[in-house]
MARLO-422960 format. One record per residue (C-alpha): x, y, z; residue in three letters. Coordinates in steps of 0.1 Angstrom, whole numbers, padded with zeros to 4 digits, always signed. Layout:
// residues N
XYZALA...
***
This chain:
// residues 69
+1110+0170-1476MET+1127+0169-1442LYS+1105+0198-1430ARG+1074+0180-1442TYR+1085+0148-1424LEU+1093+0167-1392SER+1059+0183-1392ASN+1043+0150-1399GLU+1061+0135-1369MET+1050+0163-1346LYS+1014+0158-1357GLN+1018+0120-1352TYR+1032+0124-1317LEU+1002+0145-1307ARG+0981+0114-1315LEU+1004+0090-1296VAL+1005+0109-1264SER+1016+0078-1244ASP+1048+0073-1264ALA+1078+0064-1243SER+1111+0083-1246GLU+1126+0053-1262GLU+1098+0051-1288GLU+1102+0088-1295ILE+1139+0085-1299SER+1136+0056-1323GLU+1108+0074-1342LEU+1131+0105-1346LYS+1158+0083-1361GLU+1134+0067-1385TRP+1120+0101-1396VAL+1155+0117-1398THR+1165+0089-1422ALA+1137+0101-1446GLY+1108+0079-1436ASN+1072+0088-1426SER+1061+0082-1390PRO+1031+0066-1406TYR+1052+0037-1420SER+1074+0011-1404ASN+1106-0007-1413PRO+1090-0041-1406TRP+1062-0037-1432ASP+1036-0046-1406ILE+1001-0039-1418ALA+0966-0042-1403ASP+0940-0067-1415GLU+0930-0044-1444ARG+0966-0043-1456GLY+0973-0007-1444THR+1008-0002-1431GLU+1009+0005-1394LEU+1025+0037-1381PRO+1059+0033-1366PHE+1051+0032-1329ILE+1020+0010-1333GLN+1041-0014-1354ALA+1069-0015-1328LYS+1044-0022-1300ARG+1029-0050-1321GLU+1063-0066-1325ILE+1068-0065-1287PHE+1033-0079-1281SER+1040-0108-1305LEU+1074-0115-1289ALA+1057-0116-1255ASP+1031-0141-1269ASP+1059-0163-1281ILE+1077-0164-1247ASP
***
């Protein structure tokens, strides 16, 4: 399973080429804990109800926080 998730993360990071070192580090922790990079710990989903991938969800949280400030 870890091998599968590691490969999935590598594939995902090819799609998110603008990921910061911090985002990559947090993603690696998330995947190492046994989670898919295509899921997120905040259960954030798009308008269709599809769960957002980790980095996209993290960016959405920061965007919402900026809107509140």
